[in-house]
Every structure is written in structure tokens, then in C-alpha cells.
VMD Tcl script that draws the C-alpha trace (Angstrom):
set ca {
  {127.60 159.42 135.27}
  {128.20 161.18 131.98}
  {125.97 160.50 129.00}
  {128.40 162.13 126.59}
  {129.31 159.96 123.64}
  {132.60 161.66 122.81}
  {135.53 161.46 125.21}
  {137.22 164.82 124.70}
  {140.85 165.13 125.71}
  {143.53 167.75 125.79}
  {146.96 168.94 126.80}
  {148.30 171.71 129.00}
  {150.56 174.28 127.34}
  {152.63 177.25 128.42}
  {149.94 179.83 129.25}
  {147.25 177.82 127.48}
  {145.40 174.60 126.79}
  {144.90 172.41 123.74}
  {141.74 170.34 123.30}
  {141.15 167.60 120.76}
  {137.78 167.06 119.14}
  {136.33 164.89 116.42}
  {137.23 167.38 113.70}
  {140.07 169.50 115.03}
  {142.77 170.23 117.58}
  {142.51 173.71 119.09}
  {144.91 175.59 121.34}
  {144.09 178.82 123.13}
  {146.83 180.81 124.85}
  {146.89 184.04 126.82}
  {149.24 186.56 125.23}
  {151.15 189.08 127.31}
  {148.72 191.82 126.24}
  {145.91 189.72 127.84}
  {144.39 188.77 124.48}
  {143.61 185.14 123.59}
  {145.06 183.62 120.44}
  {144.00 180.35 118.81}
  {145.91 177.72 116.90}
  {143.88 175.11 115.01}
  {144.78 171.95 113.16}
  {142.27 169.87 111.23}
  {142.02 166.24 112.33}
  {143.15 164.05 109.45}
  {143.71 160.31 109.64}
  {144.54 157.79 106.94}
  {142.46 154.64 106.51}
  {145.44 152.60 107.75}
  {145.63 154.63 110.97}
  {141.90 154.25 111.56}
  {142.18 150.48 111.20}
  {145.21 150.26 113.50}
  {143.35 152.22 116.19}
  {140.76 149.46 116.33}
  {143.33 146.76 117.16}
  {143.98 146.21 120.89}
  {147.59 146.92 121.98}
  {148.46 148.52 118.64}
  {145.94 151.32 119.12}
  {147.75 152.52 122.21}
  {151.03 152.86 120.34}
  {149.33 154.67 117.45}
  {147.53 157.02 119.83}
  {150.77 157.84 121.65}
  {152.70 158.56 118.44}
  {149.86 160.78 117.24}
  {149.72 162.61 120.56}
  {153.49 163.21 120.54}
  {153.50 164.40 116.94}
  {150.48 166.66 117.30}
  {151.17 167.86 120.84}
  {154.61 169.24 120.08}
  {153.13 171.48 117.34}
  {150.82 173.08 119.87}
  {153.61 173.32 122.45}
  {155.77 175.02 119.84}
  {152.99 177.51 119.08}
  {152.52 178.37 122.74}
  {156.20 178.59 123.69}
  {156.92 180.86 120.73}
  {154.19 183.38 121.56}
  {153.24 183.41 125.24}
  {155.81 186.07 126.22}
  {156.07 187.89 122.89}
  {154.17 191.07 122.14}
  {151.69 190.43 119.30}
  {153.30 193.29 117.36}
  {156.53 191.28 117.21}
  {155.00 188.08 115.78}
  {156.83 188.59 112.49}
  {160.11 187.95 114.30}
  {158.92 184.48 115.32}
  {158.66 183.37 111.70}
  {162.06 184.82 110.89}
  {163.66 182.91 113.75}
  {162.04 179.66 112.64}
  {163.53 180.02 109.19}
  {167.00 179.85 110.75}
  {166.32 176.47 112.41}
  {167.60 173.88 109.94}
  {166.61 170.95 112.18}
  {162.96 172.05 112.18}
  {163.06 172.63 108.42}
  {164.50 169.19 107.66}
  {162.57 166.99 110.08}
  {159.46 168.96 110.87}
  {158.11 169.71 114.33}
  {155.94 166.57 114.45}
  {158.85 164.22 113.79}
  {160.97 166.00 116.40}
  {158.19 165.46 118.91}
  {158.08 161.71 118.25}
  {161.88 161.42 118.41}
  {161.95 163.35 121.68}
  {159.38 160.97 123.18}
  {161.35 157.92 122.06}
  {164.59 159.32 123.48}
  {163.02 160.16 126.86}
  {161.33 156.76 127.02}
  {164.66 155.04 126.45}
  {166.25 157.00 129.28}
  {163.46 156.19 131.74}
  {163.52 152.53 130.70}
  {167.23 151.76 130.46}
  {168.61 153.83 133.37}
  {166.68 152.00 136.16}
  {167.72 148.63 134.69}
  {171.40 149.62 134.82}
  {171.13 151.00 138.36}
  {169.30 147.89 139.63}
  {172.02 145.70 138.13}
  {174.59 147.37 140.43}
  {172.80 145.68 143.35}
  {172.76 142.21 141.77}
  {175.32 140.92 144.31}
  {172.83 141.65 147.08}
  {169.53 141.02 145.26}
  {170.14 138.41 142.57}
  {166.72 136.83 142.01}
  {164.70 137.82 138.95}
  {161.73 138.93 141.06}
  {163.96 140.98 143.34}
  {165.76 142.63 140.42}
  {162.49 143.48 138.62}
  {161.00 145.00 141.77}
  {164.19 146.95 142.46}
  {164.30 148.19 138.86}
  {160.66 149.29 139.06}
  {161.35 151.04 142.37}
  {164.18 153.06 140.82}
  {162.00 153.85 137.81}
  {159.25 155.15 140.08}
  {161.71 157.25 142.08}
  {163.15 158.66 138.85}
  {159.67 159.52 137.59}
  {158.42 161.11 140.80}
  {161.70 162.91 141.39}
  {161.70 164.40 137.91}
  {158.08 165.57 138.19}
  {158.67 167.09 141.62}
  {161.83 168.96 140.59}
  {160.34 170.46 137.42}
  {157.18 171.40 139.33}
  {159.28 173.76 141.47}
  {159.95 176.05 138.49}
  {157.40 178.87 138.13}
  {156.67 178.22 134.46}
  {156.00 174.49 134.97}
  {153.86 175.23 138.00}
  {151.65 177.36 135.75}
  {151.58 174.58 133.15}
  {150.36 172.22 135.88}
  {147.67 174.78 136.77}
  {146.52 174.77 133.14}
  {146.59 170.97 133.34}
  {144.18 171.22 136.25}
  {142.02 173.66 134.29}
  {141.89 171.22 131.38}
  {140.63 168.42 133.63}
  {138.11 170.66 135.35}
  {136.59 171.71 132.02}
  {136.28 168.10 130.86}
  {134.75 167.06 134.18}
  {132.20 169.88 134.01}
  {131.29 168.91 130.45}
  {130.98 165.20 131.27}
  {128.83 166.08 134.30}
  {126.44 167.95 131.98}
  {127.00 171.32 133.63}
  {126.84 174.71 131.88}
  {130.40 175.64 130.99}
  {130.94 178.67 133.19}
  {134.02 179.56 135.19}
  {132.09 179.09 138.42}
  {130.87 175.59 137.50}
  {134.25 174.52 136.18}
  {136.07 175.65 139.33}
  {133.84 173.39 141.43}
  {135.08 170.29 139.59}
  {137.97 168.01 140.48}
  {141.33 168.72 138.89}
  {141.85 164.94 138.54}
  {140.62 162.72 135.70}
  {140.79 158.98 135.06}
  {141.88 159.29 131.41}
  {144.86 161.53 132.15}
  {148.13 160.82 130.40}
  {149.87 161.13 133.78}
  {147.99 158.01 134.84}
  {149.19 156.31 131.69}
  {152.82 157.01 132.57}
  {152.38 155.46 136.00}
  {150.65 152.42 134.51}
  {153.70 151.79 132.31}
  {155.72 151.32 135.51}
  {153.13 148.98 137.05}
  {152.55 146.95 133.88}
  {156.31 146.77 133.34}
  {156.67 144.88 136.62}
  {154.40 142.11 135.32}
  {155.88 141.97 131.81}
  {159.50 141.92 132.98}
  {158.82 138.93 135.22}
  {158.73 136.76 132.10}
  {162.15 137.70 130.70}
  {165.71 137.28 131.95}
  {167.56 139.99 133.85}
  {171.03 138.56 133.16}
  {173.33 139.38 131.52}
  {172.95 143.17 131.63}
  {173.25 143.65 127.85}
  {170.36 141.24 127.25}
  {168.32 142.92 129.97}
  {168.74 146.29 128.25}
  {167.90 144.83 124.84}
  {164.70 143.12 125.98}
  {163.61 146.23 127.89}
  {163.94 148.28 124.73}
  {162.09 145.76 122.57}
  {159.35 145.41 125.19}
  {158.61 149.14 125.24}
  {155.79 148.78 122.63}
  {154.29 145.87 124.59}
  {154.29 147.81 127.87}
  {152.83 150.89 126.14}
  {150.10 148.86 124.45}
  {149.07 147.06 127.64}
  {149.18 150.25 129.71}
  {146.87 151.98 127.25}
  {144.34 149.14 127.53}
  {144.50 149.27 131.34}
  {143.97 153.05 131.27}
  {140.90 152.60 129.06}
  {139.60 149.92 131.43}
  {140.00 152.07 134.55}
  {138.05 154.85 132.83}
  {135.21 152.49 131.92}
  {134.85 151.09 135.45}
  {135.36 154.36 137.35}
  {131.64 154.51 138.25}
  {131.67 151.00 139.75}
  {132.44 151.39 143.49}
  {134.53 148.22 143.86}
  {136.49 148.61 140.61}
  {137.12 152.36 140.55}
  {140.06 151.86 142.91}
  {142.01 150.48 139.91}
  {142.48 154.05 138.76}
  {143.52 155.45 142.13}
  {147.32 155.18 141.55}
  {146.99 157.36 138.46}
  {144.85 159.88 140.33}
  {147.44 160.04 143.10}
  {150.15 160.89 140.58}
  {147.95 163.70 139.26}
  {148.21 165.35 142.65}
  {151.75 166.17 141.48}
  {151.07 166.90 137.80}
  {148.06 169.18 138.32}
  {147.55 172.30 140.41}
  {144.45 174.35 141.19}
  {143.98 176.93 138.41}
  {142.83 180.51 138.83}
  {139.78 181.91 137.05}
  {141.89 183.45 134.30}
  {143.43 180.07 133.43}
  {140.01 178.38 133.44}
  {138.79 181.11 131.09}
  {141.56 180.27 128.60}
  {140.71 176.56 128.81}
  {137.04 177.31 128.18}
  {137.90 179.37 125.09}
  {139.81 176.40 123.67}
  {137.13 173.84 124.53}
  {134.26 175.93 123.22}
  {136.08 176.37 119.92}
  {136.52 172.58 119.67}
  {132.82 172.07 120.33}
  {132.00 174.70 117.72}
  {134.17 172.91 115.14}
  {132.37 169.66 115.96}
  {128.99 171.33 115.55}
  {128.22 170.51 119.17}
  {126.58 172.60 121.86}
  {127.76 172.14 125.43}
  {124.37 170.77 126.46}
  {123.78 168.67 123.33}
  {126.03 166.23 121.51}
  {125.96 163.98 118.46}
  {125.14 160.38 119.20}
  {127.98 159.06 117.07}
  {130.69 157.48 119.19}
  {134.14 158.81 118.39}
  {137.62 158.22 119.80}
  {139.78 161.23 120.58}
  {143.09 161.61 122.45}
  {143.12 161.35 126.21}
  {143.53 164.23 128.60}
  {147.17 164.92 129.35}
}
mol new
graphics top color blue
foreach p $ca { graphics top sphere $p radius 0.5 }
foreach p [lrange $ca 0 end-1] q [lrange $ca 1 end] { graphics top cylinder $p $q radius 0.2 }
display resetview
């Protein structure tokens, strides 16, 4: 069992990994000339945000909005540079100047809007499809279960299809590297490539687990609202999105806390099973990139791998 007081988290990128610490967010990516480049953002939170993150249910929504806003900045950094020769970096800035949407809204806002749009699709589409079968399965329980089944198929199907593309497969390998680094750190091991590679590529706090929990929690929540008529079903599904997100976040936190209790650790198994799709075994080079990012985060926090501040601090969850 880990004695670390800070739950470090991160996110897989194209040819890199981002880690979040108490003081900063750091991405490290492998450029096409084999060099490693960093992108750092200072962690800044308003007093209002800090207070909201202490309120159950609301803290999950706040954390997700922050993760979407911050994560897309690091994704943008990686996608712009991973296949560009460092000598041509000036062209990247010139191209960005021509993007009016980015100039007007900002990358962070675009990230949040993209999340909201995708969440609407994954929430509304299964409800509409399930309604087509209302002549055969008309009960509320039957409709909710059918809707959840279609939502799960949509989720798993999407993940499987995108995982077949070479670039996403490598992203999933970096996802595995991210988890392995965190597991090595939480198991109090020296952060070497050899030690990291021995760790599991799965982790209880993973955002993939969170996505699956939204499907499971949705089944329970939707049991308490009407499924007819269709327009009302769509409306209540949309308005219940924050409720499902908030509850799913709390369940994810709970499964992480009880993962060392033999009887209760099974609560997190569904999320771990999904990670078998969203993570792949990384090679040593990918682990090396992840270690560069994580070590920089520890350095910014004034923390050594074998020693950590005793102050408890919340940071984003692994992706």
C-alpha cells in the first residue's frame, strides 16, 4: 500500500505524456529528431474553485471541466509538434495565427465545448435508439437497461475502432506508460525504466474507469425519471448529465480508497477491465518519455521520488 500523500495524475498525448502536480502541469513529448521537449503550465486556482472542489458532487464537475480545459492545451502542444522538425517550429506559430476560432475562444474553451458536445452525443443517441424498441420493451426498467446497453456498445465500439489506428494505438501505449510510472511511484520504487516496466498498466483512478462508471451510475439515476415521451426523456437525460458526472466521480474516488481491501476492491474491476482496451504495453522509449515528464513535475513540487511532503493535496486523476 502506498504511503504517498499526493495522488499524482496525468494524461496520454500523441508521442508523450502530461502529468499534473501540486504546482504545475508538465508535458514531455518525443520529437522526430529523438529529442524531448517540455510544455509547462503553472497550476492556478481561484478561491471559488478551491471551495467548490471540497463539495461532494460539485467537485467532480469542476475537476472534469478543469481537466478538459487544461488537457486540450497539452494535446494541442503535442499534436502540433510531434511530427514537425524542431527547425520548423516557427511555422507552427504562423499557422496558429490564421485560426480565428482559436483566437476568439481560446484552446481551453474549445476543449470544454468539445467535451460537452461529445457527452451530449453519447447521452442522447442511446436514448433515441432505445425508444425505437418501445413497442417491444415498454417498461421503464426495460427501456433504461436497453438504453444503457446501447450506450455501452457505443462506448466500447468507439474505443475499439479508434484503437485500430496506428497513432491512437501509440497514444494508448503512452497511457499505459503513464499508469506504470504512477504505480511505480506509489509502490515506493526507484523510478527507473526497468522498475516501471514491471508495474501494471492499469490504475484505479483512471479516467477510463470514470467514463464506464457514468454508464453504470446512469442506470440507477434514470430509474427515477420517466422515459416517455421521447422529448422529455431527452431533456431529462441532458439535465441529469451533471448529476451522473458528480456521482460517478464520487464512486471513482471510493473505489480508489478501498482498492486495498480484498472484499471491496472488486468495485473497481469494471473500470480496470475497460482499461484493457484504453491502455497498451509501452516500450522502453515511451516509458522514458513518461519518466521525463513525471520527474519534472516532482522537481516543480520540490519532491524527490523517494521522499514527499506530508501535506495532502488533490490533483487530477490519471487519464
